[in-house]
N, CA, C and O atoms as a MOPAC input file, in Angstrom:
PM7 MOZYME 1SCF
protein

 N     25.84400 1     9.25900 1    68.69200 1
 C     25.96300 1     9.94700 1    67.29400 1
 C     25.66100 1     8.63400 1    66.53200 1
 O     26.20000 1     7.55300 1    66.76700 1
 N     24.59700 1     8.91300 1    65.45700 1
 C     24.04500 1     7.71000 1    64.58500 1
 C     25.11100 1     7.40000 1    63.49900 1
 O     25.95000 1     8.27300 1    63.27800 1
 N     25.14900 1     6.35600 1    62.87300 1
 C     26.02700 1     5.84000 1    61.84300 1
 C     25.24300 1     6.08900 1    60.57500 1
 O     24.08200 1     5.69400 1    60.45900 1
 N     25.95100 1     6.81700 1    59.52700 1
 C     25.28500 1     6.94100 1    58.27400 1
 C     24.89400 1     5.92900 1    57.59900 1
 O     25.72400 1     5.02700 1    57.49100 1
 N     23.77700 1     5.76600 1    57.04700 1
 C     23.46100 1     4.78600 1    56.15100 1
 C     23.98300 1     5.02500 1    54.76000 1
 O     23.97000 1     6.17100 1    54.31000 1
 N     24.41900 1     4.06900 1    54.08600 1
 C     24.78000 1     4.20200 1    52.79700 1
 C     23.72500 1     3.81000 1    51.64200 1
 O     23.17900 1     2.70700 1    51.64800 1
 N     23.44800 1     4.85700 1    50.57300 1
 C     22.65600 1     4.58700 1    49.73500 1
 C     23.30300 1     3.41100 1    48.76400 1
 O     22.59800 1     2.48600 1    48.36200 1
 N     24.50600 1     3.51000 1    48.47100 1
 C     25.08500 1     2.67200 1    47.39100 1
 C     26.33600 1     2.21100 1    48.13400 1
 O     27.09400 1     2.99300 1    48.70800 1
 N     26.49700 1     0.92300 1    48.08500 1
 C     27.65900 1    -0.08800 1    48.50100 1
 C     28.71300 1     0.53500 1    47.28400 1
 O     28.45900 1     1.10200 1    46.22100 1
 N     30.00200 1     0.16500 1    47.93800 1
 C     31.15000 1     0.45600 1    47.02800 1
 C     30.99900 1    -0.65500 1    45.78900 1
 O     31.42200 1    -0.34100 1    44.67700 1
 N     30.51100 1    -1.69900 1    45.96400 1
 C     30.36300 1    -2.44100 1    44.80700 1
 C     29.25400 1    -2.12900 1    43.76200 1
 O     29.26100 1    -2.56900 1    42.61200 1
 N     28.31500 1    -1.33300 1    44.28500 1
 C     27.05100 1    -1.00800 1    43.57500 1
 C     27.78300 1     0.44500 1    42.85600 1
 O     27.64800 1     0.72100 1    41.66400 1
 N     28.35100 1     1.05000 1    43.56700 1
 C     28.98900 1     2.36400 1    42.99500 1
 C     30.12100 1     2.09900 1    41.68300 1
 O     30.03000 1     2.62500 1    40.57400 1
 N     31.08200 1     1.24600 1    42.08100 1
 C     31.66000 1     0.73100 1    41.01100 1
 C     31.09100 1     0.10500 1    39.63100 1
 O     31.52100 1     0.32300 1    38.49800 1
 N     30.07700 1    -0.67800 1    39.99100 1
 C     29.41200 1    -1.30500 1    38.92900 1
 C     28.69100 1    -0.16500 1    38.07400 1
 O     28.86500 1    -0.10400 1    36.85700 1
 N     27.88000 1     0.72700 1    38.75200 1
 C     27.37000 1     1.82900 1    38.10500 1
 C     28.15400 1     2.68800 1    37.29300 1
 O     27.79700 1     2.92400 1    36.13900 1
 N     29.26500 1     3.22000 1    37.81000 1
 C     30.22900 1     3.99000 1    37.01600 1
 C     30.59000 1     3.28800 1    35.84100 1
 O     30.40400 1     3.79600 1    34.73500 1
 N     31.16400 1     2.00300 1    36.00300 1
 C     31.40200 1     1.07100 1    34.94800 1
 C     30.40100 1     1.00800 1    33.90400 1
 O     30.81000 1     1.17000 1    32.75400 1
 N     29.03400 1     0.78200 1    34.10900 1
 C     28.03500 1     0.47600 1    33.48500 1
 C     27.87200 1     1.94200 1    32.50700 1
 O     27.91200 1     1.94600 1    31.27600 1
 N     27.71200 1     2.96700 1    33.25000 1
 C     27.55400 1     4.27000 1    32.92900 1
 C     28.79600 1     4.40600 1    31.49700 1
 O     28.56200 1     4.55100 1    30.29700 1
 N     29.89000 1     4.31100 1    32.09900 1
 C     30.90400 1     4.80700 1    31.02100 1
 C     31.02800 1     3.68800 1    29.88000 1
 O     31.83000 1     3.81900 1    28.95500 1
 N     30.18900 1     2.58800 1    30.00300 1
 C     30.01100 1     1.61900 1    28.85300 1
 C     29.00600 1     1.81700 1    28.13900 1
 O     28.70500 1     1.16800 1    27.13800 1
 N     28.21600 1     3.04000 1    28.76400 1
 C     26.79200 1     3.43400 1    27.62100 1
 C     25.65700 1     2.99300 1    27.92900 1
 O     24.71200 1     3.04100 1    27.14200 1
 N     25.57500 1     2.48500 1    29.14900 1
 C     24.34200 1     1.88600 1    29.69000 1
 C     23.47000 1     3.36700 1    30.11300 1
 O     24.11000 1     4.34500 1    30.49900 1
 N     22.50500 1     3.39300 1    30.03700 1
 C     21.56500 1     4.41900 1    30.08900 1
 C     21.15700 1     4.68400 1    31.72100 1
 O     20.99200 1     3.74600 1    32.50000 1
 N     21.05000 1     5.80100 1    32.02600 1
 C     20.82200 1     6.33100 1    33.47200 1
 C     19.75100 1     5.58200 1    34.04700 1
 O     19.78400 1     5.23500 1    35.22700 1
 N     18.63400 1     5.26500 1    33.14300 1
 C     17.16800 1     4.82500 1    33.47900 1
 C     17.57200 1     3.31500 1    33.60600 1
 O     17.11600 1     2.67900 1    34.55600 1
 N     18.32300 1     2.76400 1    32.78600 1
 C     18.65100 1     1.32900 1    32.91200 1
 C     19.28700 1     0.93500 1    34.51600 1
 O     18.85400 1     0.07700 1    35.28500 1
 N     20.23100 1     1.69100 1    34.67800 1
 C     21.14500 1     1.46500 1    35.73300 1
 C     19.99800 1     1.69400 1    37.03000 1
 O     19.92200 1     0.85200 1    37.92500 1
 N     19.19600 1     2.82700 1    37.01800 1
 C     18.33100 1     3.03300 1    38.07600 1
 C     17.36700 1     2.11700 1    38.25800 1
 O     16.93700 1     1.95100 1    39.39900 1
 N     16.96100 1     1.51800 1    37.40400 1
 C     15.85100 1     0.26200 1    37.29900 1
 C     16.64900 1    -0.86100 1    38.00400 1
 O     16.22900 1    -1.42200 1    39.01600 1
 N     18.05400 1    -1.21200 1    37.29000 1
 C     18.58800 1    -2.50200 1    38.11200 1
 C     19.09500 1    -2.41400 1    39.46600 1
 O     19.28700 1    -3.37700 1    40.20800 1
 N     19.32000 1    -1.07400 1    39.76700 1
 C     19.66300 1    -1.17300 1    41.31700 1
 C     18.12700 1    -0.64400 1    42.05200 1
 O     18.20600 1    -0.25000 1    43.21600 1
 N     17.09300 1    -0.64000 1    41.54300 1
 C     15.92300 1    -0.26600 1    42.27300 1
 C     16.04800 1     1.24400 1    42.82900 1
 O     15.55600 1     1.45400 1    43.93800 1
 N     16.64800 1     2.27500 1    42.17100 1
 C     16.93200 1     3.36700 1    42.53900 1
 C     16.00700 1     4.39900 1    41.66800 1
 O     15.42300 1     3.98700 1    40.66600 1
 N     15.89600 1     5.82900 1    42.11600 1
 C     15.27100 1     6.89700 1    40.95300 1
 C     16.48000 1     7.25200 1    39.94100 1
 O     17.67600 1     7.08300 1    40.18000 1
 N     16.07900 1     7.62800 1    39.10500 1
 C     16.99200 1     8.23500 1    38.01200 1
 C     17.77800 1     9.42000 1    38.61000 1
 O     18.96900 1     9.62900 1    38.38000 1
 N     17.07800 1    10.08900 1    39.31300 1
 C     17.37000 1    11.56500 1    39.95600 1
 C     18.82500 1    10.79700 1    40.99700 1
 O     19.96300 1    11.25000 1    40.86800 1
 N     18.55300 1     9.76600 1    41.85300 1
 C     19.50600 1     9.57000 1    42.56700 1
 C     20.65000 1     8.95100 1    42.08800 1
 O     21.74600 1     9.03600 1    42.64100 1
 N     20.34600 1     8.12200 1    40.73000 1
 C     21.65400 1     7.88300 1    39.90200 1
 C     22.50400 1     9.06600 1    39.49300 1
 O     23.69700 1     9.27400 1    39.71500 1
 N     21.63800 1     9.76900 1    38.86500 1
 C     22.30400 1    10.94400 1    38.27900 1
 C     23.01900 1    11.57100 1    39.43100 1
 O     24.15600 1    11.90400 1    39.09700 1
 N     22.69800 1    11.87800 1    40.83200 1
 C     23.21200 1    12.52300 1    41.60900 1
 C     24.66600 1    11.76100 1    41.93600 1
 O     25.74900 1    12.33400 1    42.06200 1
 N     24.40600 1    10.26700 1    42.04500 1
 C     25.82800 1     9.46600 1    42.62300 1
 C     26.80200 1     9.63900 1    41.54100 1
 O     27.98400 1     9.78400 1    41.85300 1
 N     26.43800 1     9.64200 1    40.25900 1
 C     27.30100 1     9.56700 1    39.03900 1
 C     28.07600 1    11.37700 1    39.14100 1
 O     29.22100 1    11.65900 1    38.78700 1
 N     27.36200 1    12.04700 1    39.54100 1
 C     27.81000 1    13.58400 1    39.43100 1
 C     28.83200 1    13.62100 1    40.60300 1
 O     29.95700 1    14.10900 1    40.50100 1
 N     28.26300 1    12.99100 1    41.85100 1
 C     29.43100 1    12.99100 1    42.96400 1
 C     30.81400 1    12.32600 1    42.29600 1
 O     31.93800 1    12.82700 1    42.26000 1
 N     30.43900 1    11.24600 1    41.86300 1
 C     31.70500 1    10.34500 1    41.37000 1
 C     32.55700 1    11.14500 1    40.00300 1
 O     33.56500 1    10.67900 1    39.47300 1
 N     31.96500 1    12.27500 1    39.65700 1
 C     32.53200 1    12.88200 1    38.65100 1
 C     32.67900 1    12.31600 1    37.18000 1
 O     33.60800 1    12.55200 1    36.40700 1
 N     31.49200 1    11.46500 1    36.94000 1
 C     31.66800 1    10.91800 1    35.58400 1
 C     30.23000 1    11.06200 1    35.03400 1
 O     30.03600 1    10.33600 1    34.05900 1
 N     29.15700 1    11.82700 1    35.41800 1
 C     28.08000 1    11.96700 1    34.96800 1
 C     28.52500 1    13.19900 1    33.98700 1
 O     29.20800 1    14.15400 1    34.35700 1
 N     27.98700 1    12.99200 1    32.60800 1
 C     27.90600 1    14.09700 1    31.44400 1
 C     26.23200 1    14.87800 1    31.39000 1
 O     25.26000 1    14.21700 1    31.02200 1
 N     26.15000 1    15.85100 1    31.66900 1
 C     24.77500 1    16.29900 1    31.47300 1
 C     24.33600 1    16.57500 1    29.97400 1
 O     25.02300 1    17.14100 1    29.12400 1
 N     23.35900 1    16.18500 1    29.85300 1
 C     22.84500 1    16.51400 1    28.30000 1
 C     22.87000 1    17.84600 1    27.96500 1
 O     22.54700 1    18.70500 1    28.78600 1
 N     23.32200 1    18.19000 1    26.51400 1
 C     23.64900 1    19.67400 1    26.20600 1
 C     22.18100 1    19.62100 1    25.18900 1
 O     21.77600 1    18.71300 1    24.46300 1
 N     21.66200 1    20.83700 1    25.44700 1
 C     20.47000 1    21.03400 1    24.87100 1
 C     20.54100 1    21.86100 1    23.59100 1
 O     21.43100 1    22.71100 1    23.54400 1
 N     19.71200 1    21.72600 1    22.53500 1
 C     19.98500 1    22.26100 1    21.11400 1
 C     18.54700 1    22.80300 1    20.55800 1
 O     17.48200 1    22.20800 1    20.72200 1
 N     18.71100 1    24.01600 1    19.88600 1
 C     17.69400 1    24.46000 1    19.30700 1
 C     17.13300 1    23.49600 1    18.11500 1
 O     17.96700 1    22.65300 1    17.78300 1
 N     15.84800 1    23.43600 1    17.37000 1
 C     15.62900 1    22.62700 1    16.38300 1
 C     16.47000 1    22.70900 1    15.21000 1
 O     16.52800 1    21.80800 1    14.37300 1
 N     17.13500 1    23.81100 1    15.14800 1
 C     18.19300 1    24.08100 1    14.06100 1
 C     19.54500 1    23.55900 1    14.43400 1
 O     20.50300 1    23.75300 1    13.68500 1
 N     19.67200 1    22.85800 1    15.63900 1
 C     20.94900 1    22.38200 1    16.25500 1
 C     21.93100 1    23.46000 1    16.80500 1
 O     23.04900 1    23.06700 1    17.13800 1
 N     21.66700 1    24.59300 1    16.91300 1
 C     22.36300 1    25.46200 1    17.48600 1
 C     22.62300 1    25.41600 1    19.13400 1
 O     22.31000 1    24.32000 1    19.60000 1
 N     22.99800 1    26.12100 1    19.86000 1
 C     23.31400 1    26.00700 1    21.18600 1
 C     22.11600 1    27.00100 1    21.71600 1
 O     21.95300 1    28.08700 1    21.16100 1
 N     21.26400 1    26.57700 1    22.84100 1
 C     20.45600 1    27.60300 1    23.35900 1
 C     20.89700 1    28.59900 1    24.21300 1
 O     21.45500 1    28.42900 1    25.29700 1
 N     20.59600 1    29.73700 1    23.63000 1
 C     20.90600 1    30.99800 1    24.52300 1
 C     19.67800 1    31.68800 1    24.93000 1
 O     18.76900 1    32.07800 1    24.19600 1
 N     19.79300 1    31.79900 1    26.38100 1
 C     18.86400 1    32.28000 1    27.20400 1
 C     18.55300 1    33.92600 1    27.06100 1
 O     19.41700 1    34.77900 1    26.85600 1
 N     17.28000 1    34.14100 1    27.19900 1
 C     16.98600 1    35.69700 1    26.94400 1
 C     17.77300 1    36.67200 1    27.72300 1
 O     17.98400 1    37.81400 1    27.31300 1
 N     18.25300 1    36.16500 1    28.97400 1
 C     18.88600 1    37.00400 1    29.97400 1
 C     20.17800 1    37.37400 1    29.16000 1
 O     20.63000 1    38.51800 1    29.19800 1
 N     20.77300 1    36.34700 1    28.40400 1
 C     22.17700 1    36.54200 1    27.91900 1
 C     21.96400 1    37.79500 1    26.65000 1
 O     22.72300 1    38.75400 1    26.51100 1
 N     20.86100 1    37.53500 1    25.87700 1
 C     20.43700 1    38.31400 1    24.96700 1
 C     20.56400 1    39.84800 1    25.38100 1
 O     21.25700 1    40.74300 1    24.89700 1
 N     19.61700 1    39.84800 1    26.49100 1
 C     19.33300 1    41.33100 1    27.21100 1
 C     20.77000 1    41.79500 1    27.85100 1
 O     21.11300 1    42.97700 1    27.85200 1
 N     21.49200 1    40.84700 1    28.34000 1
 C     22.69400 1    41.45500 1    29.11000 1
 C     23.73600 1    42.10400 1    27.73800 1
 O     24.29700 1    43.19900 1    27.71800 1
 N     23.75300 1    41.16200 1    26.79700 1
 C     24.60900 1    41.62400 1    25.53400 1
 C     24.10400 1    43.16800 1    25.00800 1
 O     24.78700 1    44.17600 1    24.82800 1
 N     22.85300 1    42.98400 1    24.85800 1
 C     22.37000 1    44.50500 1    24.29300 1
 C     22.33600 1    45.53300 1    25.31200 1
 O     22.51200 1    46.65300 1    24.83200 1
 N     22.14400 1    45.50600 1    26.72600 1
 C     22.73700 1    46.39400 1    27.74600 1
 C     23.97300 1    46.94400 1    27.64200 1
 O     24.19700 1    48.15400 1    27.61000 1
 N     25.11100 1    45.71500 1    27.56700 1
 C     26.19100 1    46.12100 1    27.51900 1
 C     26.68700 1    46.99000 1    26.52200 1
 O     27.37900 1    47.99700 1    26.67100 1
 N     26.17200 1    46.38600 1    25.30300 1
 C     26.40400 1    47.19600 1    23.92000 1
 C     25.82800 1    48.64400 1    23.95700 1
 O     26.51500 1    49.57900 1    23.54600 1
 N     24.90200 1    48.78600 1    24.31800 1
 C     24.44900 1    50.07400 1    24.56400 1
 C     24.59700 1    50.91400 1    25.56300 1
 O     24.06800 1    52.02500 1    25.52400 1
 N     25.31500 1    50.51500 1    26.57200 1
 C     25.72600 1    51.18000 1    27.94800 1
 C     24.35700 1    51.20400 1    28.82400 1
 O     24.37200 1    51.91400 1    29.82900 1
 N     23.18800 1    50.48700 1    28.52000 1
 C     22.50100 1    50.65000 1    29.67100 1
 C     22.66800 1    50.35400 1    31.05000 1
 O     23.63400 1    49.69300 1    31.43200 1
 N     21.83100 1    50.77800 1    31.80300 1
 C     21.62300 1    50.27300 1    33.21400 1
 C     21.09100 1    48.97700 1    33.51000 1
 O     20.33500 1    48.41700 1    32.71600 1
 N     21.52400 1    48.32800 1    34.87900 1
 C     21.27700 1    46.80600 1    35.39900 1
 C     19.56200 1    46.83200 1    35.14500 1
 O     18.88700 1    45.90000 1    34.70800 1
 N     19.12500 1    48.07900 1    35.52400 1
 C     17.65400 1    47.95400 1    35.48300 1
 C     16.98500 1    48.26200 1    34.20100 1
 O     15.77100 1    48.05900 1    34.15900 1
 N     17.65600 1    48.77700 1    33.01500 1
 C     17.23400 1    48.66800 1    31.59100 1
 C     17.76300 1    47.18700 1    31.21900 1
 O     17.14700 1    46.66200 1    30.29100 1
 N     18.64200 1    46.55200 1    31.70400 1
 C     18.72800 1    45.24200 1    31.20000 1
 C     17.64800 1    44.25600 1    31.58400 1
 O     17.22000 1    43.38300 1    30.82900 1
 N     17.20700 1    44.49100 1    32.94400 1
 C     16.23400 1    43.75300 1    33.37000 1
 C     15.05000 1    43.83300 1    32.86500 1
 O     14.36000 1    42.82700 1    32.70100 1
 N     14.60800 1    45.16900 1    32.51500 1
 C     13.23200 1    45.42500 1    31.87600 1
 C     13.50400 1    44.86500 1    30.53000 1
 O     12.59700 1    44.13900 1    30.12300 1
 N     14.45000 1    45.00200 1    29.78400 1
 C     14.60900 1    44.10600 1    28.53600 1
 C     14.46800 1    42.58900 1    28.28500 1
 O     14.41400 1    42.06600 1    27.17200 1
 N     14.42000 1    42.00500 1    29.38500 1
 C     14.24800 1    40.38900 1    29.56700 1
 C     12.91100 1    40.00400 1    29.51900 1
 O     12.50800 1    38.85200 1    29.35800 1
 N     11.92700 1    41.46800 1    29.72800 1
 C     10.71900 1    41.02500 1    29.81300 1
 C     10.15400 1    41.07700 1    28.22800 1
 O      8.96600 1    40.86100 1    27.98500 1
 N     11.12200 1    41.38400 1    27.18900 1
 C     10.72100 1    41.48400 1    25.87200 1
 C     10.67500 1    39.99700 1    25.11600 1
 O     11.01100 1    38.99900 1    25.75300 1
 N     10.28500 1    39.90700 1    23.85800 1
 C     10.10300 1    38.46000 1    23.34700 1
 C     11.66300 1    38.05600 1    23.18300 1
 O     12.56200 1    38.87800 1    23.00800 1
 N     11.82300 1    36.75600 1    23.26200 1
 C     13.06800 1    36.19800 1    22.87400 1
 C     13.49600 1    36.24400 1    21.32600 1
 O     14.68300 1    36.35100 1    21.01800 1
 N     12.72300 1    36.17900 1    20.60200 1
 C     13.02900 1    36.36900 1    19.19000 1
 C     13.48000 1    37.84100 1    18.75100 1
 O     14.29400 1    38.11800 1    17.87000 1
 N     12.76800 1    38.71400 1    19.56200 1
 C     13.12800 1    40.14500 1    19.24700 1
 C     14.29800 1    40.58500 1    19.63000 1
 O     14.96800 1    41.44600 1    19.06100 1
 N     14.69200 1    39.70900 1    21.08500 1
 C     16.02700 1    40.21300 1    21.43400 1
 C     17.18100 1    39.50500 1    20.88900 1
 O     18.32600 1    39.92700 1    21.04900 1
 N     16.87100 1    38.30500 1    20.16900 1
 C     17.97200 1    37.83000 1    19.38700 1
 C     18.20800 1    38.40900 1    18.25800 1
 O     19.38400 1    38.45500 1    17.89700 1
 N     17.19300 1    38.98800 1    17.42300 1
 C     17.23300 1    39.86500 1    16.15600 1
 C     18.02500 1    41.30200 1    16.45300 1
 O     18.78700 1    41.84200 1    15.65100 1
 N     17.73200 1    41.73200 1    17.58500 1
 C     18.34900 1    43.01300 1    18.09500 1
 C     19.83400 1    42.70800 1    18.58100 1
 O     20.64900 1    43.62600 1    18.50400 1
 N     20.18000 1    41.62800 1    19.01400 1
 C     21.41700 1    41.37900 1    19.33700 1
 C     22.33400 1    40.89200 1    18.09900 1
 O     23.53200 1    41.17500 1    18.08100 1
 N     21.80500 1    40.24800 1    17.20300 1
 C     22.35100 1    40.07300 1    15.85300 1
 C     22.61400 1    41.23000 1    15.06900 1
 O     23.64100 1    41.29400 1    14.39200 1
 N     21.62000 1    42.32300 1    15.10500 1
 C     21.97700 1    43.58000 1    14.27900 1
 C     23.06500 1    44.11100 1    14.90900 1
 O     23.99100 1    44.42600 1    14.16200 1
 N     23.26400 1    44.37100 1    16.54300 1
 C     24.08300 1    44.98600 1    16.88500 1
 C     25.66200 1    44.13900 1    16.83100 1
 O     26.75000 1    44.70900 1    16.91700 1
 N     25.48700 1    42.92900 1    16.69900 1
 C     26.97600 1    42.07000 1    16.26400 1
 C     27.62000 1    42.53500 1    14.77200 1
 O     28.76800 1    42.80900 1    14.42100 1
 N     26.16200 1    42.48400 1    13.97700 1
 C     26.77300 1    42.84500 1    12.64500 1
 C     27.43000 1    44.00800 1    12.52000 1
 O     28.51200 1    44.08300 1    11.93800 1
 N     26.77000 1    45.11200 1    13.10900 1
 C     26.79900 1    46.59500 1    12.87200 1
 C     28.43100 1    46.71900 1    13.31400 1
 O     29.29300 1    47.32300 1    12.67500 1
 N     28.62200 1    45.94900 1    14.63800 1
 C     30.18400 1    46.10000 1    15.34400 1
 C     31.20400 1    45.40400 1    14.25200 1
 O     32.38600 1    45.74500 1    14.20600 1
 N     30.69300 1    44.47600 1    13.44200 1
 C     31.76600 1    43.91600 1    12.59300 1
 C     32.27700 1    44.47000 1    11.46400 1
 O     33.17400 1    43.89600 1    10.84700 1

């Protein structure tokens, strides 16, 4: 049986976590350690300290996927799963407007 090689020493891991929690960017940490950004993100995730970026629209609202709009519309109208799947092929803006209309009607 072969010994497992460590990508990060316990000291590197401790410094990485401390730096990240102090506000140092993942890119800077990766450069300092000679590792890729993905590797650092993965390690910070395993250490349960990494916070993924939250994406917003240009207006600052949370991003809603087309599937979520289609599922809401299908549920509200009592459509089948196949119908919901075909809804996802529609334009996202149209789906959002239909979903908003349904929400307004139910209010």
